[in-house]
C-alpha positions in Angstrom: 190.2 224.6 132.9 188.0 227.6 131.7 186.6 226.0 128.9 186.2 222.8 130.6 184.0 225.1 133.3 182.2 226.5 130.7 181.0 223.0 128.8 179.8 221.8 132.5 177.5 224.9 132.2 176.3 224.4 129.1 175.6 220.4 130.0 173.6 221.4 132.9 171.6 224.3 131.1 170.7 221.8 128.7 169.7 218.9 131.3 167.5 221.4 133.2 165.7 222.7 130.3 165.4 219.2 128.8 163.9 217.9 132.4 161.8 221.6 132.6 160.4 220.9 128.9 159.5 217.4 129.3 157.6 218.6 132.9 155.5 221.3 131.0 154.7 218.9 128.0 153.3 216.8 130.7 151.1 219.4 132.0 150.0 220.6 128.5 148.9 217.1 128.0 145.1 217.6 128.7 144.9 220.6 126.6 144.0 222.5 129.5 145.1 226.9 129.6 146.6 225.9 126.3 145.3 227.6 122.9 146.6 225.3 120.0 145.1 224.6 116.6 144.0 221.1 117.5 141.7 222.5 120.3 140.1 225.8 120.5 142.4 228.2 118.8 141.3 231.3 120.9 141.3 235.0 119.7 144.2 236.7 121.6 143.9 239.7 123.5 146.4 241.4 121.4 144.3 240.7 118.1 140.9 242.2 120.1 143.1 245.3 121.3 144.0 245.9 117.7 140.5 245.6 116.5 139.2 247.7 119.2 141.7 250.6 118.7 140.4 250.5 114.9 136.5 250.4 116.2 137.8 253.7 118.3 139.3 255.1 115.4 136.0 254.7 113.5 134.3 256.6 116.4 136.6 259.4 117.1 138.8 259.7 114.0 142.1 261.0 114.6 141.6 261.0 118.4 143.6 257.4 119.0 146.9 256.1 117.6 146.7 257.4 114.4 147.5 260.8 113.0 144.8 263.6 112.2 143.0 263.1 109.2 142.4 265.3 106.0 138.5 265.6 105.8 139.4 265.5 102.0 140.3 261.7 102.5 138.4 260.9 106.1 136.2 258.6 103.7 138.5 256.5 102.1 140.5 256.4 105.6 137.4 255.3 107.1 136.7 252.7 104.1 140.1 251.4 105.0 139.7 251.1 108.7 136.3 249.5 108.1 137.6 246.8 105.8 140.4 245.9 108.2 138.1 245.6 111.2 135.7 243.5 109.0 138.4 240.9 108.2 139.8 240.9 111.6 136.8 240.8 113.7 135.0 238.2 111.6 137.6 236.0 111.8 137.8 236.6 115.6 134.3 236.1 116.4 134.2 232.6 114.1 136.8 231.4 116.4 135.2 232.6 119.7 132.0 231.3 118.2 134.1 227.7 117.6 135.1 227.5 120.6 131.6 227.5 122.4 130.5 224.9 119.7 133.0 222.7 121.1 132.3 223.1 124.8 128.7 222.5 123.9 129.5 219.7 121.5 127.1 221.1 118.8 129.5 221.8 116.4 127.8 221.0 112.7 124.5 222.0 113.7 125.2 226.2 113.0 127.5 228.0 110.4 130.2 229.6 112.9 131.4 231.6 109.6 127.9 233.0 108.7 127.4 233.9 112.4 130.6 235.8 112.9 130.2 237.9 109.5 126.4 238.4 110.3 127.9 240.0 114.0 130.7 241.5 112.7 128.1 243.5 110.0 125.8 244.4 112.9 128.7 246.3 115.0 129.8 247.9 111.9 126.4 249.5 111.0 125.9 250.3 114.7 128.7 252.6 114.6 127.2 256.1 113.6 124.6 255.7 116.3 127.0 254.9 118.6 128.6 258.1 117.6 125.9 260.1 118.3 125.1 258.4 121.9 128.8 259.2 122.7 128.5 262.8 122.1 125.5 263.1 124.4 128.5 261.5 127.0 131.2 264.0 125.9 128.2 266.7 126.2 127.3 265.3 130.2 131.0 265.2 131.2 131.6 269.0 129.8 128.3 270.2 131.3 128.9 268.5 134.8 133.0 269.4 135.2 133.4 273.0 135.7 137.0 272.1 135.0 136.4 271.2 131.5 137.5 273.2 129.0 136.3 271.9 125.5 134.8 268.6 124.3 138.1 267.8 122.7 139.7 267.8 125.8 137.2 265.5 127.0 137.3 262.8 124.3 140.7 262.8 124.3 141.9 262.6 128.1 138.5 261.7 130.2 139.1 258.2 131.3 134.9 257.6 131.4 134.7 258.5 127.8 137.0 255.5 127.0 135.6 253.2 129.2 132.2 254.1 128.3 132.9 253.9 124.3 134.5 250.6 124.9 131.8 249.0 127.2 129.0 250.2 124.4 131.2 248.3 121.9 131.5 245.4 123.9 127.8 245.2 124.8 126.6 245.5 121.2 128.9 241.8 120.8 127.8 241.0 124.4 123.9 241.2 123.3 124.8 238.9 120.2 126.2 236.4 122.3 129.4 236.4 121.2 131.6 234.7 123.8 135.0 235.8 125.2 135.7 238.6 123.0 133.3 241.5 124.6 135.0 240.3 128.6 138.4 240.9 127.0 137.6 244.7 125.8 135.9 245.1 129.2 138.7 243.7 131.2 141.4 245.8 129.0 138.9 248.8 129.6 139.1 248.0 133.5 142.7 247.9 133.2 143.5 251.1 131.4 140.7 253.2 133.3 140.4 251.4 136.8 136.5 251.5 135.8 134.9 248.6 136.1 131.9 248.3 133.7 130.7 244.9 133.0 130.0 244.3 128.8 126.0 243.1 129.8 125.5 246.3 131.9 122.7 248.6 130.2 123.5 252.2 129.6 121.5 255.1 128.9 122.3 258.5 127.1 124.6 261.1 128.5 126.5 259.3 131.3 128.9 260.8 133.4 131.2 258.9 135.6 133.6 261.9 137.1 136.8 260.9 138.0 135.8 257.1 137.9 138.6 255.1 140.0 137.1 252.1 141.6 133.7 252.4 140.1 132.2 248.9 139.5 129.1 248.2 137.4 127.6 244.8 137.2 126.6 242.7 134.5 122.7 242.7 134.8 123.0 246.8 136.0 121.0 249.1 134.1 121.4 252.6 133.9 119.0 255.4 132.5 119.8 258.8 130.9 121.5 261.8 132.5 122.9 259.6 135.3 125.9 261.2 137.1 128.4 258.5 139.0 131.2 259.6 141.1 134.3 257.7 142.1 134.6 254.5 144.3 130.8 253.7 143.4 129.7 250.1 143.2 126.6 248.9 141.5 127.0 245.6 142.7 125.1 242.2 143.5 123.6 241.7 147.3 124.0 237.8 147.2 124.4 234.8 144.3 121.3 232.1 144.1 122.5 228.9 144.2 120.8 225.6 142.8 120.5 222.2 145.1 124.2 221.4 144.1 125.6 224.5 145.7 126.7 225.9 142.6 125.7 229.8 141.6 122.7 230.4 139.2 124.2 232.7 136.3 121.9 234.9 134.3 119.5 236.0 136.8 118.9 239.9 137.4 121.1 240.5 140.4 122.3 244.2 140.2 120.6 247.5 140.5 118.4 249.8 137.9 119.3 253.5 138.2 116.6 255.3 136.7 116.7 258.4 134.7 118.7 261.8 136.3 120.3 260.0 139.3 123.5 261.2 141.0 125.2 259.2 142.9 128.4 260.4 145.1 131.6 259.0 145.9 131.8 255.8 148.0 127.7 255.0 147.6 127.5 251.0 147.3 123.8 249.8 146.1 123.6 246.3 145.8 121.2 243.8 144.6 118.3 243.7 142.1 116.7 247.1 143.2 115.4 250.2 141.7 116.9 253.7 142.8 114.1 256.0 141.2 114.4 259.0 138.6 115.7 262.0 140.2 117.3 260.7 143.4 120.3 261.6 144.9 122.5 259.6 146.7 124.9 260.6 149.0 128.9 259.6 149.3 129.6 256.4 151.5 125.7 255.5 151.4 125.2 251.8 151.6 121.8 250.9 150.1 120.0 247.7 149.8 116.3 248.7 149.5 114.6 250.7 146.6 114.2 254.1 146.4 111.5 256.4 145.2 112.1 258.6 142.5 112.8 262.3 144.0 114.6 261.2 147.1 117.8 261.9 148.6 119.7 259.9 150.5 122.6 260.6 152.8 124.4 259.5 156.1 124.8 261.4 159.6 127.9 263.4 159.5 130.8 261.7 161.5 131.7 263.7 164.8 134.8 265.4 164.9 137.4 265.3 167.8 139.7 268.3 167.7 142.8 267.4 169.8 
């Protein structure tokens, strides 16, 4: 009796799985939402994050998953890591380019492989410069946070440094017109830091995002140098222009420009293609949709306190 019951259960499972697989195959037939060799063969998130980890290791050696380095062998370790990135990233970029070519039906008019190598070399050649800029971001965090004890502490533990570092890497790829990969990197940074900076945003030097949770910086935002932003700040779009068919027009400037030496306190919302002039201070929870002249200080009235 027990064997009979097990046989029935097995047959039921086989029938169920067979029916399910047939239904899934039908839903896969159009190729949408499926990464396959006959179609796009897209870069996968896991491989992009592995490449990103190696790039961050090149920028701050020994601060990531790998163990601390010896200064005597650091050159060879960097060469090994850079070589791995060169191979992995050029392959991923080529597949990303191929995806775009197939969408636009322009395959054959360009060399995705050549473009991928050029883009990879361009990013890797920027690593020394990225190190210089990011050290200014680290210094800005140290100067702006009285709780910071050392620069190393900031590199190791501050979410804003990781978010800004990933954005600066992704921005180079974004500006080179590489699809998919910059956004994968940006959304990963968002996931692990709660700071959402679009790869298209332009960041100056010495940026400090204090605490950082809930900060949103849109694609066409421009931020100058020595800008300090607190948690919960939004640099967003006020509205989205649409074409005659009612579809959103993409690519237009729709996010704020923040000039040098501006401080934006927690919860402020700044929307639209407006300019916040240099040396301005935007108070907490302020809502802005108009440009602000240089040196302006804006606050909202303190709420009335009722004590019972």
